[in-house]
C-alpha positions as CSV (number, residue, x, y, z in Angstrom):
1,R,0.0,-0.2,0.2
2,E,1.1,3.4,-0.9
3,E,1.7,5.7,1.9
4,V,-0.8,8.7,2.1
5,E,0.2,12.1,3.4
6,D,-1.5,13.2,6.3
7,I,-4.1,16.1,5.5
8,T,-4.9,18.7,8.4
9,Y,-8.1,19.9,8.2
10,M,-9.0,23.4,9.3
11,K,-11.4,26.4,9.6
12,W,-10.8,29.0,7.1
13,I,-13.2,31.7,7.9
14,N,-15.6,32.2,11.0
15,V,-18.6,33.3,9.5
16,G,-21.3,33.4,12.3
17,E,-24.3,33.6,10.2
18,T,-25.9,30.7,8.2
19,I,-24.5,30.7,4.7
20,T,-27.4,30.3,2.1
21,G,-24.9,30.3,-1.0
22,M,-21.8,30.5,-2.4
23,A,-19.6,31.2,-5.8
24,I,-16.2,31.4,-6.7
25,D,-14.8,34.0,-8.9
26,P,-12.1,32.4,-10.9
27,S,-10.5,35.6,-12.4
28,P,-6.8,35.4,-12.4
29,G,-5.2,37.8,-9.6
30,Q,-8.8,38.5,-8.1
31,R,-9.9,35.0,-6.9
32,R,-12.6,35.4,-4.6
33,L,-15.1,33.0,-2.8
34,Y,-18.7,34.8,-2.4
35,W,-21.3,33.8,0.1
36,C,-24.7,35.1,1.1
37,V,-26.6,34.9,4.1
38,K,-30.3,35.6,4.6
39,G,-31.7,38.4,6.3
40,T,-33.9,38.7,9.2
41,N,-37.8,37.7,8.6
42,N,-39.7,41.1,7.7
43,V,-36.4,42.9,7.4
44,R,-34.3,43.8,4.2
45,D,-31.0,42.7,5.5
46,G,-29.6,40.0,3.8
47,K,-25.8,40.5,2.9
48,I,-23.2,39.2,0.5
49,F,-19.3,38.8,1.7
50,F,-16.1,37.5,0.1
51,A,-12.8,36.6,0.7
52,F,-9.8,36.3,-1.5
53,L,-8.8,32.7,-2.3
54,D,-5.2,33.5,-2.6
55,D,-4.9,35.1,0.8
56,T,-2.4,33.1,3.0
57,S,-3.2,34.7,6.2
58,P,-4.2,32.3,8.9
59,E,-7.9,33.7,8.8
60,P,-8.5,36.0,5.9
61,Y,-9.9,39.1,5.8
62,T,-13.8,39.2,5.0
63,Y,-15.3,42.0,3.0
64,H,-19.1,43.0,2.7
65,L,-20.4,44.1,-0.6
66,T,-22.0,47.5,0.8
67,G,-22.8,49.0,-2.6
68,I,-26.2,47.0,-3.4
69,P,-28.8,49.7,-2.3
70,T,-30.9,48.8,0.5
71,G,-33.6,46.6,-0.1
72,Y,-32.3,44.3,-3.2
73,L,-31.1,41.7,-0.5
74,I,-33.6,40.5,1.4
75,D,-33.4,36.9,1.6
76,P,-30.4,36.0,-0.8
77,K,-30.0,31.9,-1.4
78,G,-27.9,30.8,-4.3
79,L,-24.9,33.0,-5.9
80,A,-23.5,32.8,-9.4
81,I,-20.8,34.9,-11.2
82,H,-21.2,36.0,-14.8
83,T,-17.3,36.2,-15.4
84,L,-17.9,37.6,-18.9
85,E,-20.4,40.4,-17.7
86,Y,-18.4,40.8,-14.2
87,R,-21.8,40.7,-12.3
88,I,-23.2,39.0,-9.5
89,Y,-26.3,37.0,-9.5
90,W,-28.5,35.7,-7.0
91,T,-32.2,34.3,-6.1
92,D,-34.2,36.5,-3.5
93,I,-37.7,37.6,-2.8
94,D,-39.4,40.7,-3.9
95,V,-41.8,42.3,-1.2
96,S,-42.0,46.1,-2.3
97,D,-42.7,46.4,-6.2
98,Q,-44.3,42.9,-7.0
99,G,-45.0,41.5,-3.7
100,S,-45.3,41.7,0.2
101,Y,-43.8,39.9,3.0
102,D,-47.1,37.9,3.2
103,N,-47.0,37.2,-0.5
104,P,-43.2,37.4,-1.6
105,V,-42.5,37.1,-5.4
106,P,-39.4,35.0,-6.7
107,V,-36.6,37.2,-8.3
108,I,-33.4,36.9,-9.8
109,R,-31.1,39.8,-9.1
110,S,-28.0,41.0,-10.3
111,A,-25.2,43.8,-9.6
112,R,-21.8,44.8,-11.1
113,L,-19.1,43.3,-9.0
114,S,-16.9,46.5,-9.5
115,D,-19.3,48.9,-7.5
116,Q,-22.6,46.9,-6.8
117,Q,-24.4,49.3,-8.9
118,G,-26.7,48.7,-11.8
119,V,-29.0,46.3,-10.0
120,G,-31.2,44.3,-12.2
121,Q,-34.5,42.1,-11.6
122,Y,-35.8,39.2,-13.4
123,Y,-39.2,38.7,-11.7
124,L,-40.1,34.8,-12.5
125,D,-43.5,33.9,-13.4
126,S,-45.8,32.2,-11.2
127,T,-46.0,29.2,-13.6
128,I,-42.8,27.9,-15.8
129,D,-43.9,25.7,-18.4
130,G,-46.5,24.0,-16.0
131,H,-44.3,24.3,-12.7
132,S,-45.7,26.7,-9.9
133,T,-42.8,28.6,-8.8
134,S,-42.3,29.3,-5.1
135,S,-40.6,32.4,-3.8
136,S,-39.3,30.5,-0.4
137,A,-37.9,27.6,-2.6
138,L,-35.5,29.1,-5.0
139,V,-32.3,27.7,-3.3
140,D,-29.3,28.0,-5.9
141,I,-28.4,29.6,-9.5
142,A,-25.7,29.0,-12.0
143,I,-25.4,30.7,-15.3
144,S,-25.1,28.9,-18.7
145,Y,-23.1,31.1,-21.3
146,A,-23.8,28.6,-23.8
147,V,-27.4,28.8,-23.9
148,N,-28.0,32.7,-24.6
149,N,-27.1,33.8,-21.1
150,T,-29.5,31.7,-19.1
151,A,-30.1,31.4,-15.5
152,I,-30.4,28.0,-14.3
153,V,-32.4,28.0,-10.8
154,I,-33.0,25.4,-8.4
155,D,-36.7,25.6,-7.2
156,A,-37.1,22.8,-4.3
157,G,-40.7,23.6,-4.0
158,S,-43.1,20.7,-4.4
159,P,-42.4,19.1,-6.7
160,P,-38.8,20.2,-7.0
161,A,-37.7,21.6,-10.5
162,I,-34.8,23.2,-12.5
163,L,-35.9,26.0,-14.3
164,A,-34.0,27.9,-17.1
165,I,-34.8,31.6,-17.1
166,P,-33.3,33.7,-19.9
167,L,-31.1,36.8,-18.8
168,N,-31.8,39.3,-21.6
169,Q,-33.2,42.8,-22.2
170,S,-36.7,41.3,-22.8
171,T,-37.0,39.6,-19.7
172,L,-35.0,41.9,-17.6
173,Q,-37.7,44.1,-15.7
174,D,-36.1,46.8,-13.7
175,V,-32.6,48.2,-13.7
176,F,-31.8,50.6,-10.7
177,I,-28.9,53.0,-9.5
178,D,-27.1,52.5,-13.1
179,K,-24.2,54.7,-13.0
180,G,-22.1,53.2,-15.6
181,Q,-21.4,50.7,-17.9
182,G,-21.8,46.7,-17.7
């Protein structure tokens, strides 16, 4: 039998809150791990953080994305990095424009990674190809570049489904605080 090197497992970062999604930005020189935490019920206080993957400190410094306008991080779940657009996407609920805390509407949101501005919102239909979407059950997201910039979203409702949502100008509902390109 071949000798196997001992591997020491360790905690990398103390988070202190329940993580509801994570994604990696693999960009050379800027490799980052992003994670999101849900907000308090009935409060618009969800958060997205990141740490540099190449940080060699015993416990890397964590950064809070503070540029996303208040109200656009309510209950984020799932994160995806669109490396071609340099945007971050997340699934969330809408409680102001289209819904309320008693009747939240499922939404995909995005913001530029450079300054977290230019927030875009893609509201999901209540029924997609015969599947009833559930705002509380959207749990993860990935971006498919090959299929016309499509968000692949996991709806863990009953029954569970994997949904394909086109991310284009015809499905973009709102863009807020757009101070620049991208």
